[in-house]
PALO-241181 format. One line per 8 residues: number of its first residue (from 1); their letters; for each residue x, z, y of N, C-alpha, C. Coordinates in steps of 0.1 Angstrom, whole numbers, always signed. Last residue first. Example, Ala and Ser with C-alpha at 12.3 -4.5 7.8 and 13.67 -1.06 7.14 Angstrom:
# PALO-241181
2) sa) +128,+71,-22,+137,+71,-11,+129,+79,+0  +132,+78,-57,+123,+78,-45,+132,+78,-33;
This chain:
# PALO-241181
476) aqaqpgra) -237,-34,+281,-231,-36,+269,-219,-28,+269  -267,-22,+293,-253,-24,+297,-246,-24,+282  -297,-36,+284,-288,-24,+285,-276,-29,+286  -318,-52,+309,-311,-52,+296,-300,-41,+296  -348,-50,+327,-334,-46,+326,-328,-46,+309  -369,-82,+321,-365,-69,+326,-352,-65,+325  -374,-107,+314,-383,-96,+308,-379,-83,+312  -356,-125,+326,-370,-124,+331,-379,-113,+325;
468) dlerrfrv) -325,-107,+326,-335,-117,+322,-346,-115,+329  -299,-96,+345,-311,-92,+340,-319,-104,+337  -264,-102,+336,-276,-102,+344,-289,-100,+337  -235,-80,+330,-245,-89,+326,-257,-89,+338  -212,-69,+345,-211,-72,+331,-222,-83,+325  -199,-80,+378,-207,-71,+368,-208,-77,+355  -173,-77,+398,-178,-85,+386,-187,-78,+378  -165,-79,+432,-170,-70,+421,-178,-80,+411;
460) tfvsgrgp) -137,-88,+450,-148,-93,+440,-151,-82,+432  -123,-92,+482,-127,-82,+473,-137,-88,+463  -96,-108,+498,-110,-110,+489,-112,-99,+479  -81,-110,+528,-83,-106,+515,-97,-110,+510  -57,-129,+552,-67,-122,+548,-69,-118,+533  -34,-138,+561,-44,-149,+560,-58,-142,+554  -15,-118,+565,-16,-127,+575,-27,-136,+574  -10,-113,+529,-7,-110,+543,-8,-121,+555;
452) hsvvalta) -36,-121,+510,-24,-128,+514,-21,-122,+529  -50,-108,+480,-47,-107,+494,-35,-112,+498  -75,-100,+460,-66,-108,+461,-64,-109,+476  -89,-77,+437,-85,-77,+449,-74,-89,+450  -117,-66,+416,-104,-75,+418,-102,-76,+432  -134,-44,+395,-130,-49,+409,-117,-55,+409  -161,-47,+371,-146,-46,+375,-145,-50,+390  -185,-20,+360,-182,-33,+364,-166,-34,+368;
444) ahqeviwk) -200,+2,+351,-194,-5,+342,-190,-21,+346  -209,+18,+373,-219,+6,+370,-210,-4,+360  -190,+35,+377,-202,+41,+372,-212,+28,+367  -170,+18,+388,-168,+25,+374,-180,+28,+368  -179,+13,+414,-177,+3,+405,-177,+7,+389  -180,+39,+423,-192,+32,+422,-192,+21,+413  -153,+42,+425,-161,+53,+417,-174,+45,+413  -145,+24,+444,-139,+24,+429,-148,+32,+421;
436) vlslglga) -158,+33,+467,-160,+20,+461,-154,+20,+446  -143,+57,+470,-159,+56,+467,-162,+43,+461  -120,+46,+479,-120,+53,+467,-136,+56,+461  -127,+32,+502,-123,+26,+490,-122,+33,+478  -131,+54,+519,-142,+43,+516,-139,+37,+503  -110,+71,+525,-119,+76,+515,-130,+65,+510  -95,+68,+549,-89,+64,+534,-98,+68,+522  -103,+71,+572,-101,+83,+565,-93,+81,+553;
428) gdhgstrv) -100,+54,+605,-104,+54,+590,-97,+65,+583  -94,+29,+629,-101,+42,+625,-104,+43,+612  -62,+14,+637,-76,+14,+631,-81,+27,+628  -35,+15,+640,-43,+20,+651,-59,+20,+648  -18,+6,+622,-22,-5,+631,-33,+0,+639  -10,+30,+610,+1,+20,+616,-4,+10,+625  -33,+37,+599,-27,+45,+609,-17,+37,+616  -40,+16,+581,-51,+19,+592,-43,+27,+602;
420) pgawfrdf) -18,+12,+564,-22,+2,+574,-30,+7,+584  -24,+37,+550,-11,+35,+556,-13,+25,+567  -42,+56,+537,-46,+46,+548,-33,+43,+557  -55,+75,+511,-44,+66,+515,-50,+55,+526  -73,+93,+507,-69,+96,+520,-55,+85,+522  -74,+84,+473,-81,+91,+484,-70,+93,+496  -67,+50,+464,-64,+63,+464,-69,+71,+476  -70,+23,+467,-81,+31,+462,-77,+44,+460;
412) ikplvdsp) -45,+11,+475,-56,+13,+486,-68,+21,+480  -23,+11,+458,-24,+24,+464,-37,+25,+472  -17,-15,+449,-21,-4,+437,-26,+8,+445  -8,-27,+472,-22,-31,+466,-28,-20,+457  +16,-26,+483,+7,-13,+484,-8,-16,+480  +28,-47,+476,+33,-35,+472,+26,-23,+475  +15,-67,+489,+16,-65,+474,+20,-53,+470  -2,-61,+518,+10,-64,+513,+9,-59,+498;
404) igagtdrv) -31,-75,+529,-26,-61,+524,-12,-64,+516  -47,-88,+558,-42,-88,+545,-35,-76,+541  -57,-89,+584,-44,-90,+584,-38,-91,+569  -87,-114,+578,-79,-103,+585,-65,-103,+583  -107,-128,+570,-94,-137,+575,-86,-125,+583  -125,-120,+540,-121,-119,+554,-109,-126,+557  -151,-117,+516,-137,-126,+520,-138,-124,+536  -164,-104,+488,-163,-102,+504,-149,-107,+509;
396) avspaggd) -186,-111,+464,-172,-111,+468,-174,-110,+483  -201,-104,+434,-202,-103,+447,-187,-103,+454  -216,-116,+403,-205,-112,+410,-207,-113,+425  -226,-120,+371,-231,-118,+383,-218,-113,+391  -213,-142,+346,-214,-129,+351,-216,-127,+366  -209,-170,+341,-223,-161,+337,-222,-148,+342  -185,-173,+355,-185,-175,+340,-198,-167,+335  -199,-158,+379,-185,-161,+376,-183,-162,+359;
388) rfvavrvs) -223,-165,+404,-218,-164,+389,-207,-166,+385  -225,-149,+435,-224,-159,+426,-223,-156,+411  -225,-143,+470,-233,-138,+456,-231,-151,+448  -204,-134,+495,-209,-144,+487,-215,-137,+474  -198,-128,+529,-202,-122,+518,-210,-133,+509  -172,-132,+553,-183,-139,+544,-185,-129,+532  -159,-130,+584,-162,-121,+572,-173,-127,+564  -135,-143,+607,-147,-143,+600,-148,-134,+590;
380) ggpptfri) -120,-140,+641,-118,-141,+626,-132,-143,+621  -123,-133,+667,-121,-147,+663,-123,-149,+649  -102,-103,+665,-114,-113,+670,-112,-125,+669  -92,-96,+631,-90,-97,+644,-102,-104,+652  -102,-72,+606,-104,-87,+611,-102,-89,+625  -107,-46,+599,-92,-53,+597,-92,-68,+600  -133,-43,+604,-122,-34,+609,-109,-41,+610  -145,-59,+585,-147,-64,+598,-137,-54,+606;
372) andvlnil) -137,-49,+559,-133,-61,+564,-135,-65,+579  -149,-25,+560,-136,-26,+560,-130,-38,+565  -176,-33,+560,-172,-26,+572,-155,-26,+573  -176,-44,+534,-178,-53,+546,-173,-46,+559  -172,-23,+518,-163,-34,+517,-164,-42,+530  -192,-2,+527,-178,-1,+528,-169,-13,+526  -215,-19,+520,-212,-15,+532,-197,-12,+535  -212,-23,+492,-212,-34,+499,-209,-30,+514;
364) lrelwgpd) -216,+6,+483,-205,-3,+479,-202,-13,+488  -241,+13,+494,-231,+20,+498,-217,+11,+494  -256,-5,+476,-257,-7,+491,-245,+0,+498  -252,+8,+453,-247,-6,+454,-246,-9,+469  -263,+32,+456,-250,+32,+455,-244,+18,+457  -292,+24,+459,-284,+31,+468,-270,+30,+469  -296,+9,+434,-296,+3,+448,-289,+10,+459  -280,+10,+405,-286,+18,+416,-285,+12,+428;
356) gaieiada) -288,-16,+381,-279,-8,+389,-288,+2,+398  -289,-47,+366,-294,-34,+364,-284,-25,+371  -296,-75,+387,-287,-68,+377,-293,-54,+376  -303,-109,+394,-306,-96,+395,-298,-88,+385  -301,-135,+418,-295,-129,+408,-299,-113,+407  -311,-165,+431,-317,-151,+429,-310,-145,+417  -282,-183,+446,-296,-182,+438,-299,-168,+435  -272,-182,+481,-270,-180,+466,-283,-180,+457;
348) pecslavd) -254,-188,+510,-266,-190,+504,-264,-188,+488  -233,-162,+524,-235,-175,+519,-247,-175,+512  -236,-145,+555,-240,-144,+540,-242,-157,+533  -212,-135,+580,-223,-143,+572,-226,-140,+558  -199,-127,+611,-204,-122,+596,-215,-131,+590  -172,-131,+631,-184,-139,+625,-186,-133,+610  -164,-109,+655,-161,-113,+643,-174,-120,+636  -163,-93,+680,-161,-109,+679,-157,-113,+666;
340) ksqavpel) -171,-67,+678,-156,-73,+677,-152,-86,+675  -197,-70,+681,-190,-63,+689,-175,-64,+689  -205,-85,+658,-206,-89,+672,-196,-82,+681  -201,-63,+638,-192,-75,+639,-192,-83,+652  -222,-46,+646,-207,-42,+646,-199,-54,+646  -245,-62,+642,-239,-57,+656,-226,-53,+657  -242,-66,+615,-240,-79,+622,-237,-72,+638  -249,-48,+596,-236,-46,+601,-234,-59,+612;
332) advvsqal) -273,-55,+587,-272,-41,+593,-260,-40,+599  -271,-81,+577,-280,-79,+589,-276,-64,+595  -254,-75,+554,-250,-83,+565,-258,-81,+578  -274,-60,+541,-261,-52,+545,-254,-59,+555  -292,-77,+533,-297,-65,+543,-286,-58,+548  -278,-96,+519,-283,-102,+532,-287,-90,+540  -273,-80,+496,-261,-87,+504,-266,-89,+518  -298,-77,+486,-289,-66,+491,-279,-71,+499;
324) arlavpea) -306,-104,+481,-314,-96,+490,-305,-84,+497  -287,-109,+462,-288,-118,+472,-293,-111,+482  -292,-91,+440,-278,-90,+447,-279,-98,+460  -318,-69,+432,-315,-84,+437,-303,-85,+446  -320,-48,+406,-313,-49,+420,-310,-63,+423  -337,-26,+386,-334,-40,+390,-330,-41,+404  -320,+5,+378,-330,-3,+383,-327,-17,+385  -304,+32,+368,-304,+19,+366,-320,+12,+368;
316) vvalegae) -288,+58,+390,-300,+52,+382,-297,+37,+377  -265,+84,+387,-267,+70,+390,-277,+64,+382  -263,+115,+404,-268,+106,+394,-267,+92,+399  -235,+135,+410,-243,+127,+415,-249,+116,+405  -217,+152,+398,-230,+157,+402,-238,+148,+408  -191,+145,+388,-204,+142,+379,-216,+148,+384  -171,+148,+405,-174,+161,+395,-186,+157,+387  -171,+126,+419,-159,+128,+408,-162,+139,+400;
308) araltllq) -192,+133,+435,-193,+121,+427,-183,+121,+416  -184,+154,+451,-194,+155,+441,-195,+142,+431  -162,+140,+463,-160,+150,+455,-171,+154,+445  -176,+121,+479,-165,+117,+469,-164,+129,+459  -191,+137,+496,-197,+129,+486,-188,+124,+475  -170,+152,+509,-179,+159,+499,-187,+150,+489  -160,+131,+522,-152,+139,+514,-161,+146,+505  -180,+121,+539,-174,+112,+529,-166,+121,+518;
300) gvlrtlkd) -186,+146,+555,-197,+139,+546,-189,+131,+534  -163,+149,+569,-165,+158,+559,-176,+153,+551  -162,+123,+582,-151,+127,+573,-156,+138,+563  -187,+126,+597,-184,+114,+588,-173,+118,+578  -179,+147,+614,-190,+148,+604,-191,+139,+593  -158,+140,+628,-156,+149,+619,-168,+151,+610  -172,+120,+642,-160,+114,+634,-159,+127,+623  -189,+135,+657,-194,+124,+647,-184,+120,+636;
292) veelqsav) -173,+147,+673,-179,+155,+666,-185,+146,+654  -165,+123,+689,-154,+131,+680,-161,+140,+669  -191,+121,+701,-183,+109,+694,-172,+115,+683  -193,+143,+716,-202,+141,+704,-196,+129,+695  -174,+138,+736,-171,+148,+726,-182,+146,+715  -183,+116,+747,-172,+114,+743,-171,+126,+733  -206,+130,+758,-210,+119,+751,-195,+115,+743  -195,+147,+778,-202,+153,+766,-205,+142,+755;
284) rdlpdgga) -184,+128,+797,-175,+138,+788,-182,+143,+775  -207,+119,+809,-198,+112,+799,-189,+118,+791  -218,+142,+819,-224,+138,+807,-215,+128,+799  -206,+158,+841,-202,+161,+827,-207,+152,+816  -196,+149,+871,-207,+146,+863,-201,+147,+848  -177,+173,+891,-180,+159,+886,-191,+159,+876  -168,+196,+902,-181,+192,+907,-183,+178,+900  -144,+207,+892,-145,+199,+903,-156,+192,+909;
276) rvgrlste) -156,+221,+871,-148,+228,+882,-148,+219,+894  -162,+200,+856,-172,+208,+860,-168,+217,+873  -137,+189,+849,-146,+181,+857,-158,+189,+863  -126,+209,+835,-119,+206,+850,-129,+197,+857  -142,+205,+813,-140,+218,+821,-136,+217,+835  -135,+180,+804,-150,+185,+811,-149,+196,+819  -109,+185,+797,-113,+175,+809,-125,+178,+814  -114,+201,+775,-106,+207,+787,-107,+198,+800;
268) learlaal) -129,+186,+759,-133,+199,+765,-126,+204,+778  -110,+166,+754,-123,+163,+761,-129,+176,+766  -92,+181,+741,-88,+174,+753,-101,+171,+762  -106,+189,+717,-102,+197,+727,-97,+192,+742  -111,+162,+707,-123,+171,+712,-117,+182,+721  -85,+156,+699,-92,+147,+709,-104,+155,+715  -80,+177,+681,-72,+174,+693,-79,+167,+704  -101,+168,+661,-101,+183,+669,-92,+182,+682;
260) ptrieham) -92,+144,+654,-104,+146,+662,-107,+159,+668  -66,+152,+643,-68,+142,+652,-80,+143,+660  -69,+172,+623,-63,+175,+635,-67,+166,+646  -83,+157,+602,-90,+168,+610,-84,+172,+622  -64,+140,+591,-76,+136,+596,-84,+146,+604  -41,+161,+586,-40,+149,+595,-52,+143,+602  -54,+176,+567,-49,+182,+579,-47,+172,+591  -59,+154,+546,-69,+163,+553,-65,+169,+567;
252) aasfqrmd) -31,+148,+542,-41,+138,+549,-53,+145,+554  -22,+172,+532,-14,+166,+543,-24,+157,+550  -38,+175,+511,-38,+186,+520,-32,+179,+534  -35,+152,+495,-47,+154,+500,-46,+166,+512  -9,+157,+489,-12,+145,+496,-25,+147,+503  -12,+179,+472,-3,+179,+484,-7,+169,+494  -29,+169,+453,-31,+181,+463,-25,+182,+474  -11,+151,+441,-23,+146,+449,-30,+157,+458;
244) dvarelra) +8,+167,+431,+12,+158,+443,+0,+153,+449  -7,+181,+414,-1,+188,+425,+3,+179,+435  -12,+159,+395,-23,+166,+402,-18,+174,+415  +15,+152,+388,+4,+141,+395,-7,+148,+401  +20,+176,+372,+28,+170,+384,+20,+162,+393  +0,+175,+353,+0,+186,+364,+7,+181,+375  +8,+151,+339,-5,+151,+346,-5,+163,+357  +33,+162,+331,+34,+149,+339,+20,+149,+348;
236) lltnfada) +26,+183,+316,+34,+186,+326,+34,+173,+338  +13,+169,+294,+5,+179,+303,+12,+182,+316  +34,+155,+286,+23,+147,+291,+14,+157,+300  +49,+178,+275,+56,+169,+286,+43,+161,+293  +31,+187,+254,+35,+195,+266,+40,+188,+278  +32,+166,+238,+20,+166,+244,+21,+177,+255  +60,+164,+232,+54,+153,+239,+41,+157,+247  +63,+191,+218,+68,+188,+231,+63,+175,+238;
228) ledledgs) +44,+184,+197,+41,+194,+205,+47,+193,+218  +59,+164,+183,+45,+162,+189,+40,+171,+198  +80,+179,+177,+83,+167,+188,+67,+162,+192  +69,+193,+158,+76,+202,+171,+77,+191,+181  +62,+176,+138,+52,+182,+146,+56,+189,+159  +86,+150,+141,+78,+161,+135,+69,+166,+144  +105,+132,+153,+92,+125,+150,+82,+137,+141  +130,+138,+161,+128,+137,+147,+114,+133,+142;
220) gavpirrd) +137,+145,+187,+137,+128,+183,+134,+128,+168  +136,+165,+203,+148,+164,+194,+148,+149,+187  +131,+169,+235,+124,+163,+224,+136,+160,+214  +128,+194,+261,+136,+183,+254,+130,+182,+239  +102,+194,+285,+106,+200,+272,+116,+190,+265  +112,+189,+319,+105,+185,+307,+111,+192,+295  +105,+191,+355,+113,+194,+342,+105,+191,+330  +91,+186,+377,+95,+174,+370,+104,+178,+360;
212) lsdvgier) +80,+211,+387,+71,+204,+377,+77,+191,+370  +92,+228,+403,+99,+224,+393,+90,+215,+384  +73,+241,+419,+86,+233,+426,+93,+227,+417  +58,+256,+403,+52,+246,+413,+63,+237,+417  +79,+261,+376,+71,+266,+385,+64,+252,+393  +93,+270,+344,+88,+259,+352,+78,+264,+362  +100,+290,+329,+109,+287,+341,+103,+276,+349  +81,+291,+308,+82,+303,+319,+89,+299,+331;
204) avgafrai) +89,+267,+295,+77,+268,+302,+76,+278,+313  +113,+277,+284,+114,+266,+293,+102,+265,+303  +102,+297,+266,+113,+301,+277,+114,+289,+288  +87,+281,+251,+81,+291,+258,+90,+294,+268  +106,+264,+236,+96,+258,+246,+89,+267,+255  +119,+284,+222,+126,+278,+233,+116,+271,+243  +99,+289,+206,+103,+300,+215,+110,+295,+227  +98,+268,+193,+86,+272,+199,+90,+282,+210;
196) ptlargam) +123,+267,+179,+120,+258,+190,+108,+261,+198  +119,+291,+163,+130,+291,+172,+126,+280,+183  +101,+289,+142,+97,+293,+154,+106,+292,+167  +118,+280,+121,+108,+273,+124,+103,+276,+138  +136,+304,+121,+143,+291,+122,+131,+282,+127  +115,+324,+112,+124,+325,+124,+131,+313,+129  +110,+313,+88,+100,+315,+98,+106,+315,+110  +134,+316,+73,+130,+303,+76,+118,+303,+86;
188) wrgigvlv) +135,+346,+74,+146,+336,+80,+142,+324,+84  +113,+350,+59,+114,+355,+73,+125,+347,+81  +120,+339,+36,+109,+334,+41,+110,+338,+59  +141,+352,+27,+145,+339,+29,+132,+333,+38  +129,+378,+23,+140,+376,+33,+143,+362,+36  +110,+370,+3,+106,+375,+15,+117,+374,+28  +127,+364,-17,+122,+354,-12,+114,+360,+3  +140,+389,-22,+149,+379,-17,+142,+367,-9;
180) vlgaplsw) +116,+403,-33,+125,+410,-19,+134,+396,-14  +111,+388,-55,+102,+387,-41,+108,+393,-30  +134,+393,-69,+132,+380,-65,+121,+379,-55  +128,+421,-72,+140,+416,-67,+138,+403,-62  +103,+420,-88,+103,+426,-74,+115,+421,-67  +111,+402,-110,+102,+399,-100,+101,+406,-87  +131,+419,-123,+134,+405,-116,+124,+400,-107  +119,+440,-133,+128,+442,-122,+132,+430,-116;
172) sflrlvhr) +99,+432,-151,+97,+444,-144,+107,+445,-132  +109,+410,-165,+101,+408,-155,+99,+419,-145  +127,+424,-182,+131,+415,-174,+124,+412,-162  +105,+437,-196,+116,+446,-189,+122,+437,-178  +92,+416,-207,+86,+426,-198,+95,+434,-190  +115,+408,-224,+108,+399,-215,+102,+408,-205  +118,+430,-241,+129,+427,-235,+123,+417,-222  +93,+429,-255,+94,+441,-246,+107,+437,-237;
164) laadradl) +96,+405,-270,+84,+407,-259,+88,+418,-249  +117,+413,-287,+119,+401,-276,+109,+403,-265  +106,+433,-300,+117,+435,-292,+119,+425,-283  +86,+419,-314,+82,+427,-304,+93,+431,-296  +102,+402,-330,+93,+396,-320,+90,+405,-309  +117,+419,-345,+123,+409,-336,+115,+404,-325  +95,+432,-359,+104,+439,-351,+111,+431,-340  +78,+422,-378,+76,+416,-364,+86,+423,-354;
156) pvgvqvly) +87,+412,-411,+87,+422,-401,+87,+416,-387  +66,+398,-436,+77,+395,-425,+78,+405,-415  +56,+400,-470,+56,+403,-455,+68,+399,-449  +32,+390,-492,+46,+388,-489,+46,+391,-474  +12,+395,-520,+13,+400,-507,+28,+398,-502  -8,+383,-544,+5,+385,-540,+6,+387,-526  -29,+393,-569,-29,+392,-553,-15,+394,-550  -36,+377,-600,-28,+387,-592,-31,+382,-575;
148) ttpgedpa) -56,+378,-628,-55,+371,-614,-48,+382,-606  -56,+373,-663,-54,+383,-653,-51,+374,-639  -56,+359,-687,-65,+359,-677,-66,+368,-666  -24,+342,-692,-34,+352,-694,-46,+351,-685  -8,+319,-687,-6,+328,-699,-17,+337,-703  -11,+309,-662,-17,+302,-673,-18,+310,-685  -19,+331,-636,-11,+326,-645,-17,+319,-657  -31,+329,-604,-37,+331,-618,-28,+324,-629;
140) vvsnsfri) -29,+344,-573,-20,+337,-585,-27,+339,-597  -35,+342,-537,-40,+347,-553,-34,+336,-564  -20,+357,-512,-22,+345,-520,-25,+351,-533  -16,+366,-478,-24,+368,-489,-23,+355,-499  +12,+380,-458,+4,+367,-461,-4,+370,-475  +16,+402,-432,+15,+399,-446,+7,+386,-447  +38,+416,-409,+27,+405,-410,+27,+400,-424  +44,+447,-397,+46,+437,-407,+34,+426,-407;
132) arratrld) +62,+471,-376,+51,+463,-378,+55,+452,-388  +75,+505,-384,+74,+491,-379,+61,+483,-382  +69,+532,-387,+81,+528,-386,+83,+513,-379  +41,+535,-390,+48,+544,-380,+62,+539,-378  +26,+502,-390,+31,+516,-397,+36,+524,-385  +6,+477,-388,+16,+486,-380,+16,+499,-388  +1,+443,-401,-2,+459,-404,+9,+466,-397  -17,+415,-400,-7,+424,-393,-10,+438,-396;
124) fdapnaaf) -24,+387,-421,-27,+399,-414,-16,+408,-410  -36,+357,-432,-26,+365,-431,-32,+377,-423  -62,+356,-459,-57,+353,-448,-45,+362,-442  -79,+351,-485,-67,+353,-484,-63,+347,-472  -107,+366,-493,-105,+358,-481,-89,+359,-479  -107,+376,-519,-117,+369,-516,-113,+359,-503  -84,+392,-518,-84,+381,-528,-97,+369,-524  -92,+410,-499,-81,+402,-497,-81,+389,-506;
116) arvegpaf) -111,+422,-515,-115,+418,-502,-103,+407,-498  -97,+435,-537,-107,+424,-538,-110,+415,-525  -82,+453,-521,-76,+443,-528,-84,+429,-531  -103,+469,-513,-95,+461,-501,-88,+450,-508  -109,+480,-536,-120,+474,-529,-112,+464,-518  -86,+494,-544,-92,+483,-553,-102,+474,-544  -65,+499,-514,-76,+504,-525,-81,+492,-532  -32,+496,-508,-46,+493,-505,-56,+497,-517;
108) gvglpala) -3,+505,-490,-11,+505,-501,-24,+501,-498  +27,+518,-478,+16,+505,-476,+10,+503,-490  +49,+535,-472,+33,+539,-475,+23,+528,-474  +73,+530,-467,+64,+528,-455,+51,+531,-458  +89,+533,-490,+88,+543,-481,+79,+543,-468  +80,+508,-501,+77,+519,-507,+77,+530,-498  +91,+485,-491,+78,+488,-487,+75,+503,-492  +117,+481,-502,+116,+483,-486,+103,+487,-484;
100) esqevlrg) +114,+477,-529,+119,+491,-524,+117,+493,-508  +81,+460,-535,+96,+461,-533,+101,+475,-527  +59,+465,-561,+63,+468,-548,+77,+469,-547  +34,+456,-587,+49,+454,-582,+49,+457,-567  +7,+464,-593,+18,+459,-602,+30,+459,-599  -18,+484,-584,-5,+479,-578,+5,+476,-591  -50,+475,-593,-38,+482,-598,-25,+475,-589  -74,+463,-592,-67,+469,-579,-56,+477,-582;
92) tgvdyiql) -86,+450,-613,-84,+465,-614,-82,+471,-602  -84,+423,-606,-95,+429,-613,-97,+443,-613  -60,+418,-594,-72,+416,-585,-84,+424,-593  -31,+437,-592,-41,+432,-602,-55,+432,-594  -7,+429,-568,-20,+437,-572,-27,+429,-583  +24,+432,-552,+16,+424,-562,+5,+434,-568  +45,+428,-525,+38,+438,-533,+28,+429,-542  +74,+427,-505,+67,+421,-517,+59,+433,-524;
84) yraadqvf) +98,+425,-485,+85,+431,-483,+74,+424,-493  +117,+408,-498,+121,+422,-493,+109,+430,-492  +117,+383,-508,+109,+397,-517,+112,+408,-510  +133,+370,-492,+118,+366,-491,+111,+377,-498  +157,+381,-497,+152,+383,-483,+137,+380,-484  +161,+374,-523,+161,+389,-520,+156,+390,-507  +160,+346,-521,+149,+352,-529,+150,+367,-525  +186,+342,-505,+172,+339,-502,+159,+346,-507;
76) aaegpdrr) +204,+352,-522,+200,+359,-509,+187,+354,-502  +202,+337,-544,+200,+351,-545,+196,+355,-531  +209,+311,-532,+197,+314,-539,+192,+329,-539  +237,+318,-526,+227,+313,-515,+212,+316,-519  +250,+325,-548,+248,+335,-538,+237,+331,-526  +242,+322,-581,+242,+313,-567,+239,+322,-556  +238,+338,-601,+253,+333,-598,+251,+325,-586  +213,+344,-605,+221,+353,-596,+234,+349,-594;
68) dyaltard) +187,+322,-601,+202,+322,-606,+210,+331,-599  +155,+339,-608,+164,+330,-600,+179,+331,-605  +123,+350,-610,+134,+342,-618,+143,+333,-610  +111,+378,-605,+117,+368,-598,+127,+361,-606  +82,+394,-624,+96,+392,-622,+100,+381,-612  +56,+415,-633,+60,+403,-624,+75,+405,-622  +38,+425,-662,+49,+427,-651,+52,+415,-646  +22,+424,-683,+14,+430,-670,+26,+433,-660;
60) gefrlygr) +34,+394,-695,+26,+405,-698,+19,+412,-684  +52,+383,-671,+54,+387,-683,+44,+398,-688  +52,+358,-645,+45,+369,-650,+47,+369,-665  +75,+350,-617,+72,+349,-632,+63,+360,-637  +84,+333,-588,+77,+344,-594,+72,+341,-608  +96,+312,-572,+104,+320,-583,+96,+330,-591  +75,+302,-558,+81,+295,-566,+92,+301,-576  +66,+326,-544,+57,+320,-555,+65,+310,-563;
52) vgrtleal) +87,+328,-526,+85,+340,-535,+76,+333,-547  +86,+305,-512,+97,+307,-519,+96,+317,-530  +60,+306,-499,+63,+296,-510,+76,+299,-516  +67,+329,-484,+56,+330,-494,+59,+319,-503  +86,+321,-465,+89,+331,-475,+79,+331,-486  +71,+300,-452,+82,+297,-459,+86,+306,-469  +51,+319,-439,+47,+307,-447,+60,+301,-459  +70,+333,-424,+60,+340,-434,+56,+329,-445;
44) evtadadm) +78,+313,-406,+86,+321,-413,+81,+326,-425  +53,+308,-392,+59,+297,-400,+69,+304,-410  +47,+333,-381,+38,+326,-391,+44,+316,-400  +69,+334,-364,+66,+344,-373,+57,+341,-386  +62,+313,-346,+75,+314,-355,+73,+324,-368  +38,+323,-335,+39,+310,-345,+51,+309,-352  +50,+343,-320,+38,+346,-331,+39,+334,-340  +65,+332,-303,+71,+340,-312,+62,+342,-322;
36) qrafvryy) +45,+316,-289,+56,+309,-297,+62,+318,-307  +30,+335,-277,+23,+326,-287,+35,+319,-296  +48,+345,-260,+42,+354,-271,+38,+346,-281  +54,+325,-245,+65,+331,-252,+60,+338,-265  +31,+323,-233,+34,+310,-240,+46,+316,-249  +27,+348,-218,+18,+343,-229,+22,+332,-237  +49,+346,-201,+48,+356,-212,+38,+353,-223  +43,+324,-186,+55,+323,-195,+53,+334,-206;
28) gfamvall) +17,+337,-173,+18,+324,-182,+31,+321,-189  +29,+357,-159,+20,+359,-170,+19,+348,-179  +49,+342,-141,+52,+353,-150,+43,+356,-164  +30,+327,-128,+40,+321,-134,+45,+330,-146  +15,+349,-115,+7,+338,-123,+18,+331,-133  +34,+361,-99,+27,+368,-109,+21,+359,-121  +44,+339,-84,+53,+345,-95,+45,+351,-104  +21,+335,-69,+26,+325,-77,+35,+330,-89;
20) ssliaana) +19,+360,-56,+7,+358,-65,+12,+346,-74  +42,+360,-42,+39,+371,-52,+30,+367,-62  +37,+337,-25,+48,+337,-34,+46,+348,-45  +15,+348,-9,+15,+336,-16,+25,+334,-28  +28,+370,+3,+15,+373,-6,+13,+359,-15  +49,+359,+17,+50,+369,+6,+38,+371,-2  +35,+343,+35,+44,+337,+23,+48,+347,+13  +24,+365,+48,+15,+352,+42,+23,+347,+30;
12) ltlrtrlt) +45,+377,+59,+35,+383,+50,+28,+374,+41  +56,+357,+75,+64,+363,+65,+55,+370,+53  +36,+352,+93,+41,+342,+86,+48,+346,+72  +35,+378,+106,+24,+370,+99,+26,+361,+90  +62,+377,+117,+59,+388,+108,+46,+383,+99  +58,+355,+136,+70,+355,+124,+65,+365,+114  +38,+365,+152,+36,+353,+144,+47,+352,+132  +36,+402,+151,+40,+389,+156,+38,+378,+147;
4) lrkm) +9,+423,+150,+20,+418,+145,+24,+404,+151  -2,+442,+177,-4,+432,+169,+8,+429,+163  -6,+478,+179,+3,+466,+182,-1,+455,+173  -34,+495,+189,-26,+490,+177,-20,+478,+182;
């Protein structure tokens, strides 16, 4: 079964809501109108009853209406008020007087009914075969005699019933017609409302990997459609950055792997020629193993960084002595610094403990110190300092190397970014500082870099708080 379109569903929903609303409004209007018509009939009946009683006179067993027949207005009022009039003797139930308009309708009551009306003189409706009449009951006891009379004055309800029927007929055709018109307007409005979304979909279908710089036009009205367009444009921007990162990653990865593979192939070819010439292949094998080690380190660094960014590597919180950690890293990398004629030292410091992961913090310092050694020329120096910066425990790695230009400082923590490395002939894959950044973020620390080209760089890691003598404190 084919699913209904959003436009159709919106139209049907609007039609259901509007039809329910119209039905409730029509029912309410009809009830209010009917009550008002009924109240008007009751008020008219009360006025006619007062008029009849004002002109009613009893003479013996007869009842007459005493009015000035020379006054047309008074005569018309009395005749209209007495059009539906009948008078009963309450004691006997005998009909004393009945107007000419009531006689053909066959309106009459038994003595018991007359006495019941006299006991409870309330208005009532009577519907005959020809018309409906509302009667009032009033008991009159003339001063001239002991007889009590029941006076019934009626007012026809034909006008009220006709008006109600007219309203029902009006609703019977106007409501369906109005609903059809409203459904048409609702479908048109739904189409207008969905037009921008359809335009968004059309633009989205045209956007490919090679055209991620395109954006959805924003009307500038600040409504929900603009919010949708802004959200989609933000998504496109993130996707564009992700694709650019993938392209850079692919290019850098191809470059990093191609270089040691080419070197390994050259070494293998040279070894093959050496074996054929009867030479000793051990030196060649050692060089080949060095290239294999480079590939292994590259793949290992890439896998570690990928797992770290995917949240697969745990970071524990244990007491870590920064001074001891810095000294152990300096001792481990001392042979590397000596081979490059770089002075590596750890400045004296107070005992400072923080809550962190010892293994990851060691990796952080090793990467920072190793970078400093590689970019420091012979005769230079690298110093590791542990200190308190405004009460916050900090570690700084200072070198007297080549420095980093200010325009590339924001890029040094990107994966595979190693511009100065490749241009200066230093070995490196551009992954070490990316891992440093991740470790710093996992420890809720901050990393600041100050560099002056030609004079060196300072990498400072500032942790949020120090452990007291009672043990680890929760990271704030």
